[in-house]
N, C-alpha and C positions, 0 to 999 in steps of 0.2 A: 505493499499500500503506498511506502513513504517514496517510492519511484514514481509515484503518481503524479500526473502534473495538474491544477488548477480544474484545466479542462477536463482533464478524465476524471476527475472526480466529480465534476459539476453535469458529467452523462452518467457518472455511475449511482450519484443520486438520482437521478431522473429517472432511473431503470428501477432502483428499489424502493424509491417511493410508492408507486402503486401496489409493491407485492406486499409493503407493510399495511398499508390501509384496507387490505383484505383482510388481515388477521381480527379475530373476531373481540367485541370489547371484554367478553364473559366466554373461557374455554372451560368446558363440563367433562368428565369422565366420568360414562354410565359402567360400573362393573354390572358384569353378565355372567350368570353361572349354567345357564341352559346350553345344552350342544349351540355352537355358531351356528348350524343349520337347520337348528328348531325353527318350526314354523310361527311359533311364536314371536321367535327373535327375528327372523328374515320380512315376516307378514305384520307386526305390532311394530316392536319397539324402533327397529332402524327406520323405517318409516317415518316413524314418528320423529325421532330424533332429527332427521333429514328434514321435515317440516318445520322443526323449530329455527333451524337456520334461515329457513324459506319467509315466516312470519316476521321475525324480528330481522328481516333485510340484513342479517350475515352478522348482525351484533353479537349473538350468542350462537357458539355451536356448542354441538354434544357429541363426543367420541365414543362410541360402544367399543368397551376392551374386550380384545379376544380371548382376553383369561380372565378369570374372576380376580378380585381382589381377599377375597375369605371367602369361609366354607358357607355354602348355601343360608343354613340357618342364624349367619352372623349379619346377613347381609341389611337387614332394619336398622343394627346398632351400627353397622360401618356409614350409613349417611348419616344417622344424626350425631355422630361423633367425628365425621367429616375427616374418615378416610378414605371415603368416595364421595362423589357429588352427587351421584344417582342409582338407585337400586331397587331393584324388584324382589317379592321374593311372596312366599305364602306367611300366613299370620301363625298358623299351627305350627311352624317350625320353630318358632321363638320357646315353644315349651315352657309358658307360663301364662299368666290370666291378664297382660297390661290389653290386650286387643278382645275385652269380653264380648262387645258388641259385634264381633266379625262371625262369631259364631252364628249368627240370623243367617247364614249364607253356604254352611256348612252341615246342614242335618238331609235325610232324605227327603224325597220327592218334594222337590225344589223347580222341576222343570226340565225339558232336555232342549234345550233352545240358549245358547251360550250369550246370545245377546242381549235377549232381551233379561235371561238372568245377569248378568254383568250391568245394564242399565239400573234393572231395579236394586241390586246390589248399594251399586253409588249411593243412588238416591235415597236409598232406606237409611242405610248405614250413616250418610253425612244429615238427613234431615232430622232422624227420629233418635239417634241412637250415639251422639256426640264422636262419631269418628276421628275428627280433626286432633280433639282433645286427647283421644287413645294414640296419635301418631304425632306426641308432644315431642317437639326438637326438631322436626321437618317441614317439610313444606308438602303437603300431602298433593300427588297428581294423579293418582287413579288408585281405583279399587274396582276389582272383576272375580268373576267366578271361570271357573273351565268349561266344558259342555257334560253330561250327565258322569256320574261314576260307576263303575262296574265293579264286578268281584271276577277276578281271573284266577285260576289256579291248574296244577298238574297233575290231582289227585282223583278228583271223580266230579262227576256233574252235580250238584249240587240240587236236589228234588225233598228234601224234608230240613228242618231247621237241626235236627240231628246229627245232618251232614257237615255242619261246621265244627264239629267238636274235632278237639286237636289241631287243627289245620294252624298252621305257620304261616301268618300273612303279615307284608310289610303294607304299614299305616303311612301318613303323612303327619299323624299325629291327630290331636282336635278331637271330635265328638267320633268320627269314624272308627276310633281306637275303644273308644266303650261301647260302640253297638258293636262291634266284633266280639268284644269280650262277652255280653250279654248274649250273643248267639253262640257262643261254646269254643270260636276259636281265640289262637293264643296271636295277638296284635303286636308287631314288631317296628319300632319306629327307625326310619333311614330316611335320608334325602334321596331323589331321582337317581342322580346318577351312581348311588350304591348299588341299587337293586339287581343291575346285572350278573355282577359278579355273585354276588346272595342266592340269586334264584339258581343261575349254572350248576355252582356248588352243591343245590341243596339245602342251604342253610335255611331258607322260605320254602314255601310250597305254593304260594301267589301272592297277588296284590291285590290292593285298592289302588284302582287306576282309569284313565280314562281310554275311550278305544285310543287314542291319539300317540297316547305314552306307554302303549304297548309294540309299538311300532317305532316310536322316536329313540327308544331306549334298548332296541334291537332284543326284546324278548319273546319274539314269535316263536322260536325255536323250543321256548322251555314251558310254553302254557298251553293246555288241550280245551279246557273249558273257559268261556267269558258269557258270564251272566247278567242279564238286564235287568234293570228294577226301573216302573215307570215313574219319570222325572228323577232318576237318579238314586243310588243306593246312597250315597253321599255327595259332597261337592266340597271342594277346597277355596278359600279365598284367598287373593293376592293383593299388594302394596305396590303402588311405583310412587316413592319419595324423594326428595332432595334435601340435602343439608341445608338447614335454613341459614345459615352464616352466609351459604353461596347464594340462596336463594336474594337475601339482603342486598348483595351485588348487583343485579338487574336491575335496569329502571321499570318504575311502574309501568310506562307502557310496554316493556316487553313483556315483562312478567304478566299482564292482561293478555296480551298475543298469545303467551304460553299456554295461560290457563283455558283461552278460548278452546284449544286443540287438545286439551287434556279430559279430566274428570269425567263426563256425560261422554263427549266426544271419542275420548281414549277407548273406555267403556264398549262403544258400538265397535270401533277398529278391532280390540281384541278380541271381542265375543266373535265377530267375523271370521276370524284367523282361525278360533279353536273350530268353529264349526265345519269349516271348508277341511281342517286336518282330521277332524273326526271323518268326516265324507271318504277323506283317501286311507284313512287306516281302516276302517270298516272293508272295504275291499281287499286290502292287503292282509287282515285277519283272516277271511274267508278263504282267500287263496293259500293260507299258509296251512288250512285243512283244520282251524282251531274250530271248535263247536262253539256257536254263538248261539244264546238262548235265552227265552225270556224266564224272567222266577217264578215257579209255580206257585200257587195262592196260597199255599200253607207258609210258603218262605214270607213272600209278601208280608203277611199277616204277622209275623213274628217280627219282620222290621218294623212294622208300622207299630206295634206294641210298643216297643221297645224305644220308638223316635219318638212315641209323644211323651212318655216319661222325661228323656233326656230336655226335650222343646220346655216342656212344665218346669223344668228344676232349672232350667239357663234363665228362662225370664224372669224365676224367683230370683234370680241372684244377682239381678240387673239394678241400679241405682233406681230409687223410690220413681224418680221424675221419667223413667224409661221405660216404657212400657214394650216389652220383648213379642208377648203375645199379638198386640197389635201391631208390629212390627214386620212380624212374621207374615201376619196375615196379609199384608199390604205388599208385600213381597211376592208371595204365591199370589195374587191378583193381576199384579203387575207383570207375571211371568204364563198368566193361563191357567194356573193350580189354584181354582177357586175358595179349595178350604181345605183345613188343614192334617196332618196326618193321621188323625184319628178314624178321618172319615174319607180317606182316599179309596 
């Protein structure tokens, strides 16, 4: 550089100035723990991240990391503590009760469409059950659910409630762990990326998973039976959050632009991605020779009985100013399930 003439320095400055101007005012890193080609990453997370740069006219950019900055269960705390700028994850992965209201979206019989379920979950959790307070320390960008949860195993076709006895089943934590315990199975908590090894080695007999997860995590060779339940045997609830301090670095104008494509809009986007992923996965499941069947009436009745007990206990555990039963009824109405589990 010391050999450049004044004219050369001026020319170099002219070249570099536009490049510097292209840099975002706020650059964000999003820690992503799902496989990079997972349909939710490809069709929801990354498009949303790219749209942020568009709606803020380049002032805010989001880089989706190829590798996560921590384990899946750590992701909420990572955003709250500033380890990552943006994270997503399952509420049930935290293994504590800080997200008590989120169990609204984890019960049985909540609906078969991930778009309406995710939109209803965002709406009811934020409006009726104080979601923002439960995500304290972060800016809440999204709340969503996946498609209906199924029961997959490699031992036997479930025809009566007694068939659950003794089966070792991976669960994502939360309500479905209690449900399977009531039904006689042994639930084992583990995050999604751990399942392949445990299932292939025979440590577990099956999984509580969506259609999509069975193919996304390459489990079709180790599963023989997949049982559906109307409205889902269970569901999981997810958050998308940003470190509060990082959020405060963004201008009010750009905050409003980001919020406009998040929240309900993101619920619709991610729900559509889940629906399409489940549609594609259903074909692959059938092609793999897995028996996909509807739960027999006695099994549905057993799930219904247990579900009602857990719904009532959850509603009673909430603060006095939060009506869990009314919130659950509102969510089911929004997803097209008009009544509670007791009268399904």
